[in-house]
N, C-alpha and C positions, 0 to 999 in steps of 0.2 A: 326347802321352800315351803312356806306356809301360805295357804290360800284360805281366806275366810269366806264361807258360803252361807247364804240364807237357807232356811229349811226347804223352801220350794226348789232351790237350786240343787240341793243334795238329793231330793226326791227325783228330780229330772235326771241327774247322773245315775242314780240307782236303777231307774227304769231303762235308760239307754244301755248301761253296761249289762244288765240282765238280758236284754233283748239281743245284744251283740253276742253274748255268751251262748245263748240259745241258738242263734244263727250259726255260729261256729260249730256247735255240737251237731246240728242237723245237716248243714251244707258243707262244712269244712272249707279248706283252701286248696283243694287238689289232692290227688291220691299219691303224689310223689312224696319222697322223704322230706323235702323242704316244706311243702304245704302242711304236712302232718306236724312237723316240728314247730312251725309258726303257730298252728292252732294250739299246741301244747303250751307254748310260751305265752300266747295271748290269754289263755285260760288261767294260767298261774297269776299273771299280773292283774287280770280282771277280778279274780277272786280276792287278791290282796287288797285292791282298791275298794271293793265292795265291803270287805271286813272293816276297813278303816272308816268308811263313811257311815256304816250302820252302827258302829260303836260310839259315835259322837252324838 
């Protein structure tokens, strides 16, 4: 899927993802194994998306 975004939309996504990543790092999603795994997977995907939108 290709989504074309305006520069201001990319900036909005970048800020939102960076904030979400910081929130996950600080607050997490619980101390159980499921919560920890969800944080790990969200961080992987968040970083992947951030790399894609900052390279364009």
